[in-house]
PAKE-570632 format. One record per residue (C-alpha): residue number from 1; chain; x, y, z. Coordinates in Angstrom, 2 decimals. Layout:
+-----+--------+---------+---------+---------+
! num ! chaine !    east !   north !      up !
+-----+--------+---------+---------+---------+
! NUM !      A !       X !       Y !       Z !
...
+-----+--------+---------+---------+---------+
//
This chain:
+-----+--------+---------+---------+---------+
! num ! chaine !    east !   north !      up !
+-----+--------+---------+---------+---------+
!   1 !      A !   -2.25 !  -24.71 !    3.59 !
!   2 !      A !    0.69 !  -23.25 !    1.66 !
!   3 !      A !    0.84 !  -19.52 !    0.90 !
!   4 !      A !    3.46 !  -16.96 !   -0.14 !
!   5 !      A !    3.93 !  -13.43 !    1.17 !
!   6 !      A !    5.68 !  -11.08 !   -1.27 !
!   7 !      A !    7.21 !   -7.62 !   -0.93 !
!   8 !      A !    9.22 !   -5.96 !   -3.67 !
!   9 !      A !   11.56 !   -2.99 !   -3.63 !
!  10 !      A !   12.98 !   -1.42 !   -6.80 !
!  11 !      A !   16.14 !   -3.54 !   -6.48 !
!  12 !      A !   15.01 !   -6.66 !   -4.61 !
!  13 !      A !   12.04 !   -8.95 !   -4.08 !
!  14 !      A !   11.34 !  -10.99 !   -0.98 !
!  15 !      A !    9.13 !  -14.07 !   -1.12 !
!  16 !      A !    8.30 !  -15.93 !    2.08 !
!  17 !      A !    6.71 !  -19.31 !    1.42 !
!  18 !      A !    5.07 !  -20.85 !    4.44 !
!  19 !      A !    2.50 !  -23.22 !    5.79 !
!  20 !      A !   -0.36 !  -21.56 !    7.70 !
!  21 !      A !   -3.53 !  -22.89 !    9.33 !
!  22 !      A !   -6.89 !  -22.77 !    7.54 !
!  23 !      A !   -8.67 !  -19.46 !    8.11 !
!  24 !      A !   -5.46 !  -17.40 !    8.33 !
!  25 !      A !   -6.06 !  -13.81 !    7.22 !
!  26 !      A !   -3.81 !  -11.71 !    5.01 !
!  27 !      A !   -2.73 !   -9.61 !    8.01 !
!  28 !      A !   -1.92 !  -12.70 !   10.09 !
!  29 !      A !    0.13 !  -14.17 !    7.23 !
!  30 !      A !    2.09 !  -10.93 !    6.88 !
!  31 !      A !    2.81 !  -10.95 !   10.63 !
!  32 !      A !    3.92 !  -14.61 !   10.49 !
!  33 !      A !    6.26 !  -13.86 !    7.57 !
!  34 !      A !    8.35 !  -11.44 !    9.70 !
!  35 !      A !    8.50 !   -9.00 !    6.75 !
!  36 !      A !    7.30 !   -6.21 !    9.06 !
!  37 !      A !   10.47 !   -6.64 !   11.14 !
!  38 !      A !   12.73 !   -6.99 !    8.10 !
!  39 !      A !   11.22 !   -3.93 !    6.36 !
!  40 !      A !   10.18 !   -1.40 !    9.03 !
!  41 !      A !    9.00 !    1.01 !    6.31 !
!  42 !      A !    5.96 !   -1.23 !    5.74 !
!  43 !      A !    2.92 !    0.31 !    7.41 !
!  44 !      A !   -0.22 !   -1.73 !    6.88 !
!  45 !      A !   -2.28 !    1.42 !    7.53 !
!  46 !      A !   -0.63 !    2.92 !    4.41 !
!  47 !      A !    0.56 !    0.04 !    2.22 !
!  48 !      A !   -2.18 !   -1.69 !    0.28 !
!  49 !      A !   -2.35 !   -5.48 !    0.27 !
!  50 !      A !   -3.49 !   -7.81 !   -2.47 !
!  51 !      A !   -3.84 !  -11.49 !   -3.25 !
!  52 !      A !   -2.71 !  -12.56 !   -6.70 !
!  53 !      A !   -2.89 !   -8.97 !   -8.02 !
!  54 !      A !   -6.30 !   -8.02 !   -6.56 !
!  55 !      A !   -6.66 !   -5.67 !   -3.59 !
!  56 !      A !   -8.04 !   -7.30 !   -0.45 !
!  57 !      A !   -8.85 !   -6.25 !    3.10 !
!  58 !      A !   -6.38 !   -7.26 !    5.79 !
!  59 !      A !   -9.03 !   -9.52 !    7.37 !
!  60 !      A !   -9.49 !  -11.43 !    4.10 !
!  61 !      A !   -9.18 !  -15.19 !    4.76 !
!  62 !      A !   -6.61 !  -16.91 !    2.56 !
!  63 !      A !   -6.87 !  -20.08 !    0.51 !
!  64 !      A !   -4.27 !  -22.68 !   -0.29 !
!  65 !      A !   -1.82 !  -21.39 !   -2.91 !
!  66 !      A !   -2.59 !  -17.68 !   -2.36 !
!  67 !      A !    0.18 !  -15.13 !   -2.76 !
!  68 !      A !   -0.20 !  -12.14 !   -0.42 !
!  69 !      A !    1.40 !   -9.05 !   -1.94 !
!  70 !      A !    2.35 !   -5.94 !    0.01 !
!  71 !      A !    2.33 !   -2.94 !   -2.33 !
!  72 !      A !    4.57 !    0.09 !   -1.95 !
!  73 !      A !    2.92 !    3.50 !   -2.36 !
!  74 !      A !    3.67 !    5.05 !   -5.74 !
!  75 !      A !    5.24 !    8.52 !   -5.74 !
!  76 !      A !    2.36 !    9.54 !   -8.01 !
!  77 !      A !   -0.34 !    7.67 !   -9.82 !
!  78 !      A !    0.60 !    6.59 !  -13.36 !
!  79 !      A !   -2.50 !    8.34 !  -14.72 !
!  80 !      A !   -1.43 !   11.57 !  -12.99 !
!  81 !      A !    2.08 !   11.22 !  -14.40 !
!  82 !      A !    0.68 !   10.94 !  -17.93 !
!  83 !      A !   -1.57 !   13.96 !  -17.35 !
!  84 !      A !    1.41 !   16.05 !  -16.21 !
!  85 !      A !    3.44 !   14.96 !  -19.23 !
!  86 !      A !    0.54 !   15.75 !  -21.57 !
!  87 !      A !    0.13 !   19.21 !  -20.04 !
!  88 !      A !    3.86 !   19.93 !  -20.47 !
!  89 !      A !    3.61 !   18.84 !  -24.12 !
!  90 !      A !    0.64 !   21.20 !  -24.70 !
!  91 !      A !    2.48 !   24.13 !  -23.08 !
!  92 !      A !    5.62 !   23.40 !  -25.14 !
!  93 !      A !    3.55 !   23.25 !  -28.35 !
!  94 !      A !    1.86 !   26.60 !  -27.57 !
!  95 !      A !    5.23 !   28.25 !  -26.93 !
!  96 !      A !    6.59 !   26.92 !  -30.22 !
!  97 !      A !    3.48 !   28.10 !  -32.06 !
!  98 !      A !    3.79 !   31.61 !  -30.55 !
!  99 !      A !    7.48 !   31.73 !  -31.49 !
! 100 !      A !    6.65 !   30.75 !  -35.07 !
! 101 !      A !    3.94 !   33.44 !  -35.24 !
! 102 !      A !    6.34 !   36.06 !  -33.88 !
! 103 !      A !    8.95 !   35.07 !  -36.51 !
! 104 !      A !    6.37 !   35.29 !  -39.29 !
! 105 !      A !    5.22 !   38.71 !  -38.13 !
! 106 !      A !    8.66 !   40.06 !  -37.39 !
+-----+--------+---------+---------+---------+
//
């Protein structure tokens, strides 16, 4: 069966298309792709793995046409990033409001 193993960095994307036997797992396909040697920063104990955009276990058997994706850890979750930005906006708004009140009183 034909599958693809994908790994993307901010500036490059690597796609390894290959033929694998029926019953090959995601972990076995990654090992066969040699991406672990090419990118030593990949740690399958840390990096999550998906097939066609859905997270899967490493022992997940693949089907013909599957694309195994190795995900890089995000520096922070997008939801957390938005929460931090929202908190900064609230703090900034309070400071501006206090400054306006001080000007009105002064």
